[in-house]
PDB file of N, CA, C and O in Angstrom:
ATOM      1  N   MET A   1      68.789 126.435 103.987  1.00  0.00           N
ATOM      2  CA  MET A   1      68.275 126.686 102.668  1.00  0.00           C
ATOM      3  C   MET A   1      69.398 126.798 101.664  1.00  0.00           C
ATOM      4  O   MET A   1      69.518 126.113 100.648  1.00  0.00           O
ATOM      5  N   LYS A   2      70.181 127.730 102.073  1.00  0.00           N
ATOM      6  CA  LYS A   2      71.137 127.747 101.250  1.00  0.00           C
ATOM      7  C   LYS A   2      72.091 126.687 101.048  1.00  0.00           C
ATOM      8  O   LYS A   2      72.480 126.467  99.901  1.00  0.00           O
ATOM      9  N   SER A   3      72.526 125.990 102.031  1.00  0.00           N
ATOM     10  CA  SER A   3      73.101 124.547 101.924  1.00  0.00           C
ATOM     11  C   SER A   3      72.189 123.818 101.006  1.00  0.00           C
ATOM     12  O   SER A   3      72.748 123.491  99.959  1.00  0.00           O
ATOM     13  N   ASN A   4      71.305 123.574 101.075  1.00  0.00           N
ATOM     14  CA  ASN A   4      70.593 122.576  99.976  1.00  0.00           C
ATOM     15  C   ASN A   4      70.723 123.058  98.557  1.00  0.00           C
ATOM     16  O   ASN A   4      70.725 122.290  97.595  1.00  0.00           O
ATOM     17  N   SER A   5      70.844 124.512  98.461  1.00  0.00           N
ATOM     18  CA  SER A   5      70.759 124.993  97.072  1.00  0.00           C
ATOM     19  C   SER A   5      72.070 124.939  96.344  1.00  0.00           C
ATOM     20  O   SER A   5      72.321 125.238  95.177  1.00  0.00           O
ATOM     21  N   ASN A   6      73.009 124.397  97.494  1.00  0.00           N
ATOM     22  CA  ASN A   6      74.735 124.543  97.243  1.00  0.00           C
ATOM     23  C   ASN A   6      74.968 122.957  97.119  1.00  0.00           C
ATOM     24  O   ASN A   6      76.107 122.519  96.958  1.00  0.00           O
ATOM     25  N   TYR A   7      73.992 122.222  97.188  1.00  0.00           N
ATOM     26  CA  TYR A   7      74.053 120.691  97.478  1.00  0.00           C
ATOM     27  C   TYR A   7      74.914 119.800  96.236  1.00  0.00           C
ATOM     28  O   TYR A   7      74.370 119.576  95.154  1.00  0.00           O
ATOM     29  N   LYS A   8      76.306 119.336  96.544  1.00  0.00           N
ATOM     30  CA  LYS A   8      76.782 118.623  95.243  1.00  0.00           C
ATOM     31  C   LYS A   8      76.951 117.193  95.737  1.00  0.00           C
ATOM     32  O   LYS A   8      77.358 116.920  96.867  1.00  0.00           O
ATOM     33  N   VAL A   9      76.631 116.353  94.865  1.00  0.00           N
ATOM     34  CA  VAL A   9      76.905 115.053  95.117  1.00  0.00           C
ATOM     35  C   VAL A   9      78.186 114.547  94.948  1.00  0.00           C
ATOM     36  O   VAL A   9      78.890 114.749  93.958  1.00  0.00           O
ATOM     37  N   LYS A  10      78.500 113.846  95.982  1.00  0.00           N
ATOM     38  CA  LYS A  10      79.912 113.272  96.382  1.00  0.00           C
ATOM     39  C   LYS A  10      80.069 112.068  95.431  1.00  0.00           C
ATOM     40  O   LYS A  10      79.267 111.135  95.481  1.00  0.00           O
ATOM     41  N   ASP A  11      81.163 112.087  94.513  1.00  0.00           N
ATOM     42  CA  ASP A  11      81.632 111.003  93.674  1.00  0.00           C
ATOM     43  C   ASP A  11      81.596 109.913  93.830  1.00  0.00           C
ATOM     44  O   ASP A  11      81.460 109.081  92.933  1.00  0.00           O
ATOM     45  N   THR A  12      81.753 109.609  95.439  1.00  0.00           N
ATOM     46  CA  THR A  12      82.324 108.386  96.073  1.00  0.00           C
ATOM     47  C   THR A  12      80.879 107.531  96.258  1.00  0.00           C
ATOM     48  O   THR A  12      80.856 106.361  96.640  1.00  0.00           O
ATOM     49  N   LEU A  13      79.727 108.286  95.933  1.00  0.00           N
ATOM     50  CA  LEU A  13      78.667 107.791  96.019  1.00  0.00           C
ATOM     51  C   LEU A  13      78.419 106.686  94.910  1.00  0.00           C
ATOM     52  O   LEU A  13      77.737 105.713  95.230  1.00  0.00           O
ATOM     53  N   SER A  14      78.942 106.778  93.602  1.00  0.00           N
ATOM     54  CA  SER A  14      78.915 105.855  92.860  1.00  0.00           C
ATOM     55  C   SER A  14      79.732 104.535  93.279  1.00  0.00           C
ATOM     56  O   SER A  14      79.521 103.547  92.575  1.00  0.00           O
ATOM     57  N   HIS A  15      80.394 104.437  94.055  1.00  0.00           N
ATOM     58  CA  HIS A  15      80.956 103.302  94.631  1.00  0.00           C
ATOM     59  C   HIS A  15      80.017 102.418  95.542  1.00  0.00           C
ATOM     60  O   HIS A  15      80.354 101.333  96.017  1.00  0.00           O
ATOM     61  N   THR A  16      78.972 102.939  95.693  1.00  0.00           N
ATOM     62  CA  THR A  16      77.881 102.384  96.755  1.00  0.00           C
ATOM     63  C   THR A  16      77.852 100.636  96.131  1.00  0.00           C
ATOM     64  O   THR A  16      78.007 100.393  94.934  1.00  0.00           O
ATOM     65  N   LYS A  17      77.675  99.777  96.960  1.00  0.00           N
ATOM     66  CA  LYS A  17      77.166  98.526  96.535  1.00  0.00           C
ATOM     67  C   LYS A  17      76.185  97.990  96.987  1.00  0.00           C
ATOM     68  O   LYS A  17      75.629  97.005  96.502  1.00  0.00           O
ATOM     69  N   THR A  18      75.805  98.700  98.163  1.00  0.00           N
ATOM     70  CA  THR A  18      74.828  98.228  98.870  1.00  0.00           C
ATOM     71  C   THR A  18      73.298  98.497  98.399  1.00  0.00           C
ATOM     72  O   THR A  18      73.081  99.246  97.446  1.00  0.00           O
ATOM     73  N   LYS A  19      72.430  97.969  98.981  1.00  0.00           N
ATOM     74  CA  LYS A  19      70.971  98.613  97.931  1.00  0.00           C
ATOM     75  C   LYS A  19      70.480  99.786  99.091  1.00  0.00           C
ATOM     76  O   LYS A  19      70.412 100.044 100.293  1.00  0.00           O
ATOM     77  N   VAL A  20      70.213 100.246  97.770  1.00  0.00           N
ATOM     78  CA  VAL A  20      69.262 101.974  98.651  1.00  0.00           C
ATOM     79  C   VAL A  20      68.441 102.457  98.082  1.00  0.00           C
ATOM     80  O   VAL A  20      68.380 102.551  96.856  1.00  0.00           O
ATOM     81  N   ILE A  21      67.490 102.938  99.042  1.00  0.00           N
ATOM     82  CA  ILE A  21      65.916 103.356  98.605  1.00  0.00           C
ATOM     83  C   ILE A  21      66.457 104.885  98.975  1.00  0.00           C
ATOM     84  O   ILE A  21      67.113 105.180  99.974  1.00  0.00           O
ATOM     85  N   VAL A  22      66.051 105.715  97.996  1.00  0.00           N
ATOM     86  CA  VAL A  22      66.004 107.495  98.111  1.00  0.00           C
ATOM     87  C   VAL A  22      64.502 107.498  98.343  1.00  0.00           C
ATOM     88  O   VAL A  22      63.778 106.930  97.526  1.00  0.00           O
ATOM     89  N   LEU A  23      63.913 108.201  99.580  1.00  0.00           N
ATOM     90  CA  LEU A  23      62.869 109.017  99.762  1.00  0.00           C
ATOM     91  C   LEU A  23      62.358 110.120  99.828  1.00  0.00           C
ATOM     92  O   LEU A  23      62.512 110.897 100.771  1.00  0.00           O
ATOM     93  N   VAL A  24      61.866 110.269  99.096  1.00  0.00           N
ATOM     94  CA  VAL A  24      61.432 112.041  98.992  1.00  0.00           C
ATOM     95  C   VAL A  24      59.842 112.351  99.143  1.00  0.00           C
ATOM     96  O   VAL A  24      59.041 111.580  98.615  1.00  0.00           O
ATOM     97  N   GLY A  25      59.560 113.066  99.601  1.00  0.00           N
ATOM     98  CA  GLY A  25      57.893 113.591  99.837  1.00  0.00           C
ATOM     99  C   GLY A  25      57.883 114.452  98.437  1.00  0.00           C
ATOM    100  O   GLY A  25      58.764 115.093  97.863  1.00  0.00           O
ATOM    101  N   SER A  26      56.434 114.174  98.121  1.00  0.00           N
ATOM    102  CA  SER A  26      55.914 114.851  96.663  1.00  0.00           C
ATOM    103  C   SER A  26      55.770 116.633  97.346  1.00  0.00           C
ATOM    104  O   SER A  26      55.813 117.674  96.691  1.00  0.00           O
ATOM    105  N   LYS A  27      55.638 116.509  98.468  1.00  0.00           N
ATOM    106  CA  LYS A  27      55.520 118.267  99.168  1.00  0.00           C
ATOM    107  C   LYS A  27      56.850 118.788  99.701  1.00  0.00           C
ATOM    108  O   LYS A  27      56.853 119.859 100.307  1.00  0.00           O
ATOM    109  N   GLU A  28      57.861 118.179  99.537  1.00  0.00           N
ATOM    110  CA  GLU A  28      59.297 118.509  99.484  1.00  0.00           C
ATOM    111  C   GLU A  28      59.418 119.740  98.675  1.00  0.00           C
ATOM    112  O   GLU A  28      58.818 119.839  97.605  1.00  0.00           O
ATOM    113  N   ARG A  29      60.263 120.800  99.199  1.00  0.00           N
ATOM    114  CA  ARG A  29      60.817 121.903  98.500  1.00  0.00           C
ATOM    115  C   ARG A  29      61.265 121.318  97.122  1.00  0.00           C
ATOM    116  O   ARG A  29      61.561 120.128  97.009  1.00  0.00           O
ATOM    117  N   PRO A  30      61.300 122.105  96.189  1.00  0.00           N
ATOM    118  CA  PRO A  30      61.785 121.525  94.661  1.00  0.00           C
ATOM    119  C   PRO A  30      63.279 121.232  94.818  1.00  0.00           C
ATOM    120  O   PRO A  30      63.768 120.274  94.217  1.00  0.00           O
ATOM    121  N   ILE A  31      63.940 121.932  95.515  1.00  0.00           N
ATOM    122  CA  ILE A  31      65.566 122.111  95.693  1.00  0.00           C
ATOM    123  C   ILE A  31      65.848 120.326  96.409  1.00  0.00           C
ATOM    124  O   ILE A  31      66.856 119.627  96.304  1.00  0.00           O
ATOM    125  N   MET A  32      64.761 120.074  96.992  1.00  0.00           N
ATOM    126  CA  MET A  32      64.857 118.748  98.175  1.00  0.00           C
ATOM    127  C   MET A  32      64.586 117.595  96.736  1.00  0.00           C
ATOM    128  O   MET A  32      65.466 116.835  96.331  1.00  0.00           O
ATOM    129  N   LYS A  33      63.596 117.664  96.308  1.00  0.00           N
ATOM    130  CA  LYS A  33      63.489 116.651  95.120  1.00  0.00           C
ATOM    131  C   LYS A  33      64.494 116.436  94.006  1.00  0.00           C
ATOM    132  O   LYS A  33      64.700 115.362  93.441  1.00  0.00           O
ATOM    133  N   LYS A  34      65.155 117.712  93.736  1.00  0.00           N
ATOM    134  CA  LYS A  34      66.069 117.840  92.969  1.00  0.00           C
ATOM    135  C   LYS A  34      67.321 117.116  93.512  1.00  0.00           C
ATOM    136  O   LYS A  34      68.035 116.572  92.669  1.00  0.00           O
ATOM    137  N   SER A  35      67.703 117.035  94.897  1.00  0.00           N
ATOM    138  CA  SER A  35      68.862 116.549  95.416  1.00  0.00           C
ATOM    139  C   SER A  35      68.499 115.042  95.343  1.00  0.00           C
ATOM    140  O   SER A  35      69.475 114.325  95.122  1.00  0.00           O
ATOM    141  N   ALA A  36      67.472 114.491  95.462  1.00  0.00           N
ATOM    142  CA  ALA A  36      67.020 113.304  95.653  1.00  0.00           C
ATOM    143  C   ALA A  36      67.274 112.436  94.428  1.00  0.00           C
ATOM    144  O   ALA A  36      67.603 111.267  94.225  1.00  0.00           O
ATOM    145  N   THR A  37      67.035 113.305  93.839  1.00  0.00           N
ATOM    146  CA  THR A  37      66.946 112.558  92.211  1.00  0.00           C
ATOM    147  C   THR A  37      68.646 112.753  91.870  1.00  0.00           C
ATOM    148  O   THR A  37      69.173 111.752  91.383  1.00  0.00           O
ATOM    149  N   LYS A  38      69.378 113.744  92.048  1.00  0.00           N
ATOM    150  CA  LYS A  38      70.784 113.447  92.106  1.00  0.00           C
ATOM    151  C   LYS A  38      71.326 112.378  92.501  1.00  0.00           C
ATOM    152  O   LYS A  38      71.877 111.560  91.766  1.00  0.00           O
ATOM    153  N   ILE A  39      71.141 112.264  94.376  1.00  0.00           N
ATOM    154  CA  ILE A  39      71.593 110.947  94.563  1.00  0.00           C
ATOM    155  C   ILE A  39      71.268 109.639  93.768  1.00  0.00           C
ATOM    156  O   ILE A  39      72.063 108.875  93.222  1.00  0.00           O
ATOM    157  N   ALA A  40      69.944 109.573  93.835  1.00  0.00           N
ATOM    158  CA  ALA A  40      69.340 108.330  93.118  1.00  0.00           C
ATOM    159  C   ALA A  40      70.242 108.046  91.685  1.00  0.00           C
ATOM    160  O   ALA A  40      70.619 106.921  91.357  1.00  0.00           O
ATOM    161  N   ASN A  41      70.496 109.220  90.948  1.00  0.00           N
ATOM    162  CA  ASN A  41      71.108 108.654  89.718  1.00  0.00           C
ATOM    163  C   ASN A  41      72.542 108.451  89.867  1.00  0.00           C
ATOM    164  O   ASN A  41      73.056 108.031  88.830  1.00  0.00           O
ATOM    165  N   VAL A  42      73.320 108.614  90.808  1.00  0.00           N
ATOM    166  CA  VAL A  42      74.538 108.296  91.026  1.00  0.00           C
ATOM    167  C   VAL A  42      75.025 107.321  91.841  1.00  0.00           C
ATOM    168  O   VAL A  42      76.225 107.107  92.015  1.00  0.00           O
ATOM    169  N   ILE A  43      73.761 106.477  92.554  1.00  0.00           N
ATOM    170  CA  ILE A  43      74.265 104.932  93.226  1.00  0.00           C
ATOM    171  C   ILE A  43      73.599 104.195  92.230  1.00  0.00           C
ATOM    172  O   ILE A  43      72.449 104.202  91.792  1.00  0.00           O
ATOM    173  N   PRO A  44      74.626 103.555  91.985  1.00  0.00           N
ATOM    174  CA  PRO A  44      74.072 102.333  90.953  1.00  0.00           C
ATOM    175  C   PRO A  44      72.831 101.263  91.767  1.00  0.00           C
ATOM    176  O   PRO A  44      72.902 100.904  92.942  1.00  0.00           O
ATOM    177  N   ASN A  45      72.005 100.990  91.034  1.00  0.00           N
ATOM    178  CA  ASN A  45      70.621  99.936  91.145  1.00  0.00           C
ATOM    179  C   ASN A  45      70.172 100.647  92.565  1.00  0.00           C
ATOM    180  O   ASN A  45      70.016  99.965  93.578  1.00  0.00           O
ATOM    181  N   SER A  46      69.970 102.146  92.551  1.00  0.00           N
ATOM    182  CA  SER A  46      69.457 102.372  93.707  1.00  0.00           C
ATOM    183  C   SER A  46      67.933 102.769  93.225  1.00  0.00           C
ATOM    184  O   SER A  46      67.737 102.982  92.029  1.00  0.00           O
ATOM    185  N   GLU A  47      67.073 102.845  93.986  1.00  0.00           N
ATOM    186  CA  GLU A  47      65.558 103.194  93.822  1.00  0.00           C
ATOM    187  C   GLU A  47      64.717 104.691  94.360  1.00  0.00           C
ATOM    188  O   GLU A  47      64.276 104.769  95.506  1.00  0.00           O
ATOM    189  N   LEU A  48      64.625 105.457  93.683  1.00  0.00           N
ATOM    190  CA  LEU A  48      63.955 107.136  94.053  1.00  0.00           C
ATOM    191  C   LEU A  48      62.571 106.720  94.098  1.00  0.00           C
ATOM    192  O   LEU A  48      62.027 106.257  93.095  1.00  0.00           O
ATOM    193  N   GLU A  49      61.918 106.869  95.293  1.00  0.00           N
ATOM    194  CA  GLU A  49      60.304 106.807  95.329  1.00  0.00           C
ATOM    195  C   GLU A  49      60.015 108.244  96.226  1.00  0.00           C
ATOM    196  O   GLU A  49      60.498 108.814  97.204  1.00  0.00           O
ATOM    197  N   VAL A  50      59.084 108.414  95.398  1.00  0.00           N
ATOM    198  CA  VAL A  50      58.323 109.735  95.354  1.00  0.00           C
ATOM    199  C   VAL A  50      57.292 109.353  96.320  1.00  0.00           C
ATOM    200  O   VAL A  50      56.530 108.414  96.091  1.00  0.00           O
ATOM    201  N   LEU A  51      57.226 110.269  97.729  1.00  0.00           N
ATOM    202  CA  LEU A  51      55.972 109.591  98.672  1.00  0.00           C
ATOM    203  C   LEU A  51      54.804 110.630  98.631  1.00  0.00           C
ATOM    204  O   LEU A  51      54.920 111.686  99.252  1.00  0.00           O
ATOM    205  N   GLN A  52      53.736 110.359  97.943  1.00  0.00           N
ATOM    206  CA  GLN A  52      52.449 111.102  97.442  1.00  0.00           C
ATOM    207  C   GLN A  52      51.954 111.905  98.854  1.00  0.00           C
ATOM    208  O   GLN A  52      51.722 111.145  99.794  1.00  0.00           O
ATOM    209  N   GLY A  53      51.795 113.142  99.075  1.00  0.00           N
ATOM    210  CA  GLY A  53      51.423 113.695 100.047  1.00  0.00           C
ATOM    211  C   GLY A  53      52.345 113.965 101.053  1.00  0.00           C
ATOM    212  O   GLY A  53      51.957 114.775 101.895  1.00  0.00           O
ATOM    213  N   TYR A  54      53.597 113.449 101.209  1.00  0.00           N
ATOM    214  CA  TYR A  54      54.346 113.418 102.216  1.00  0.00           C
ATOM    215  C   TYR A  54      55.370 114.805 102.033  1.00  0.00           C
ATOM    216  O   TYR A  54      55.811 115.129 100.931  1.00  0.00           O
ATOM    217  N   HIS A  55      55.660 115.539 103.260  1.00  0.00           N
ATOM    218  CA  HIS A  55      56.750 116.623 103.537  1.00  0.00           C
ATOM    219  C   HIS A  55      57.858 115.927 103.996  1.00  0.00           C
ATOM    220  O   HIS A  55      58.086 114.721 104.081  1.00  0.00           O
ATOM    221  N   HIS A  56      58.448 116.826 104.253  1.00  0.00           N
ATOM    222  CA  HIS A  56      60.151 116.587 104.198  1.00  0.00           C
ATOM    223  C   HIS A  56      60.062 115.787 105.999  1.00  0.00           C
ATOM    224  O   HIS A  56      59.693 116.391 107.006  1.00  0.00           O
ATOM    225  N   GLY A  57      60.510 114.347 105.935  1.00  0.00           N
ATOM    226  CA  GLY A  57      60.389 113.966 107.137  1.00  0.00           C
ATOM    227  C   GLY A  57      59.542 113.590 107.872  1.00  0.00           C
ATOM    228  O   GLY A  57      59.652 113.359 109.076  1.00  0.00           O
ATOM    229  N   ASP A  58      58.277 113.461 106.953  1.00  0.00           N
ATOM    230  CA  ASP A  58      56.873 112.930 107.703  1.00  0.00           C
ATOM    231  C   ASP A  58      57.036 111.370 107.583  1.00  0.00           C
ATOM    232  O   ASP A  58      56.324 110.787 108.401  1.00  0.00           O
ATOM    233  N   ILE A  59      57.828 110.488 106.732  1.00  0.00           N
ATOM    234  CA  ILE A  59      57.265 109.216 106.878  1.00  0.00           C
ATOM    235  C   ILE A  59      58.476 108.855 108.233  1.00  0.00           C
ATOM    236  O   ILE A  59      58.164 107.895 108.937  1.00  0.00           O
ATOM    237  N   SER A  60      59.334 109.329 108.463  1.00  0.00           N
ATOM    238  CA  SER A  60      60.007 108.536 109.789  1.00  0.00           C
ATOM    239  C   SER A  60      59.602 109.212 111.250  1.00  0.00           C
ATOM    240  O   SER A  60      59.908 108.933 112.409  1.00  0.00           O
ATOM    241  N   ILE A  61      58.877 110.101 110.722  1.00  0.00           N
ATOM    242  CA  ILE A  61      58.157 110.947 112.097  1.00  0.00           C
ATOM    243  C   ILE A  61      56.885 110.707 112.304  1.00  0.00           C
ATOM    244  O   ILE A  61      56.567 110.338 113.435  1.00  0.00           O
ATOM    245  N   ASN A  62      55.798 110.864 111.225  1.00  0.00           N
ATOM    246  CA  ASN A  62      54.448 110.431 111.389  1.00  0.00           C
ATOM    247  C   ASN A  62      54.265 109.305 110.683  1.00  0.00           C
ATOM    248  O   ASN A  62      53.167 108.915 111.080  1.00  0.00           O
ATOM    249  N   HIS A  63      54.729 108.386 109.725  1.00  0.00           N
ATOM    250  CA  HIS A  63      54.541 107.240 109.645  1.00  0.00           C
ATOM    251  C   HIS A  63      55.630 105.989 109.890  1.00  0.00           C
ATOM    252  O   HIS A  63      56.018 105.123 109.106  1.00  0.00           O
ATOM    253  N   ALA A  64      55.973 106.249 111.324  1.00  0.00           N
ATOM    254  CA  ALA A  64      56.858 105.129 111.538  1.00  0.00           C
ATOM    255  C   ALA A  64      57.179 103.654 110.764  1.00  0.00           C
ATOM    256  O   ALA A  64      58.083 103.044 110.192  1.00  0.00           O
ATOM    257  N   GLU A  65      55.795 103.542 111.167  1.00  0.00           N
ATOM    258  CA  GLU A  65      55.781 101.569 110.710  1.00  0.00           C
ATOM    259  C   GLU A  65      55.403 101.522 109.332  1.00  0.00           C
ATOM    260  O   GLU A  65      54.814 100.488 109.015  1.00  0.00           O
ATOM    261  N   ASP A  66      55.617 102.521 108.263  1.00  0.00           N
ATOM    262  CA  ASP A  66      55.499 102.490 107.243  1.00  0.00           C
ATOM    263  C   ASP A  66      57.197 102.354 106.542  1.00  0.00           C
ATOM    264  O   ASP A  66      57.667 101.607 105.684  1.00  0.00           O
ATOM    265  N   TYR A  67      57.847 103.575 107.466  1.00  0.00           N
ATOM    266  CA  TYR A  67      59.247 103.616 107.525  1.00  0.00           C
ATOM    267  C   TYR A  67      60.033 102.400 107.830  1.00  0.00           C
ATOM    268  O   TYR A  67      61.027 102.070 107.183  1.00  0.00           O
ATOM    269  N   VAL A  68      59.650 101.875 108.636  1.00  0.00           N
ATOM    270  CA  VAL A  68      60.097 100.472 109.068  1.00  0.00           C
ATOM    271  C   VAL A  68      59.725  99.330 108.359  1.00  0.00           C
ATOM    272  O   VAL A  68      60.400  98.328 108.598  1.00  0.00           O
ATOM    273  N   GLU A  69      58.764  99.220 107.495  1.00  0.00           N
ATOM    274  CA  GLU A  69      58.678  98.188 106.859  1.00  0.00           C
ATOM    275  C   GLU A  69      59.284  98.389 105.522  1.00  0.00           C
ATOM    276  O   GLU A  69      59.558  97.412 104.825  1.00  0.00           O
ATOM    277  N   ARG A  70      59.531  99.724 105.085  1.00  0.00           N
ATOM    278  CA  ARG A  70      60.325  99.638 103.787  1.00  0.00           C
ATOM    279  C   ARG A  70      61.527  99.635 104.315  1.00  0.00           C
ATOM    280  O   ARG A  70      62.299  99.615 103.356  1.00  0.00           O
ATOM    281  N   VAL A  71      62.073  99.642 105.209  1.00  0.00           N
ATOM    282  CA  VAL A  71      63.716  99.522 105.516  1.00  0.00           C
ATOM    283  C   VAL A  71      63.557  97.779 105.796  1.00  0.00           C
ATOM    284  O   VAL A  71      64.414  97.078 105.257  1.00  0.00           O
ATOM    285  N   LYS A  72      62.679  97.218 106.469  1.00  0.00           N
ATOM    286  CA  LYS A  72      62.786  95.581 106.386  1.00  0.00           C
ATOM    287  C   LYS A  72      62.864  95.185 104.853  1.00  0.00           C
ATOM    288  O   LYS A  72      63.875  94.584 104.491  1.00  0.00           O
ATOM    289  N   ARG A  73      61.946  95.453 103.990  1.00  0.00           N
ATOM    290  CA  ARG A  73      61.996  95.045 102.605  1.00  0.00           C
ATOM    291  C   ARG A  73      63.364  95.146 101.988  1.00  0.00           C
ATOM    292  O   ARG A  73      63.875  94.185 101.413  1.00  0.00           O
ATOM    293  N   LEU A  74      63.992  96.385 102.116  1.00  0.00           N
ATOM    294  CA  LEU A  74      65.466  96.810 101.743  1.00  0.00           C
ATOM    295  C   LEU A  74      66.150  95.500 102.372  1.00  0.00           C
ATOM    296  O   LEU A  74      66.365  94.507 101.677  1.00  0.00           O
ATOM    297  N   VAL A  75      66.366  95.546 103.277  1.00  0.00           N
ATOM    298  CA  VAL A  75      67.478  94.523 103.725  1.00  0.00           C
ATOM    299  C   VAL A  75      67.257  93.288 103.839  1.00  0.00           C
ATOM    300  O   VAL A  75      68.109  92.635 104.441  1.00  0.00           O
ATOM    301  N   ARG A  76      65.958  92.535 103.258  1.00  0.00           N
ATOM    302  CA  ARG A  76      65.546  91.087 103.221  1.00  0.00           C
ATOM    303  C   ARG A  76      66.551  90.525 102.074  1.00  0.00           C
ATOM    304  O   ARG A  76      66.516  89.338 101.750  1.00  0.00           O
TER     305      ARG A  76
END
């Protein structure tokens, strides 16, 4: 938790040229949502998606099919 509260976005993220979608659960801790927002704000043309009702890691662990579909849409 301490490392999450000290999270600093690296300046080099602003050089990202690939498509990026930042996923964060609506039931995440506020500090995690804040970090996700920071990341999305630094990466040009990225998307931030708040997954309603999801906890940390929920989509990739408990909703793998949904996660794979989102990744497929991203790389098309």
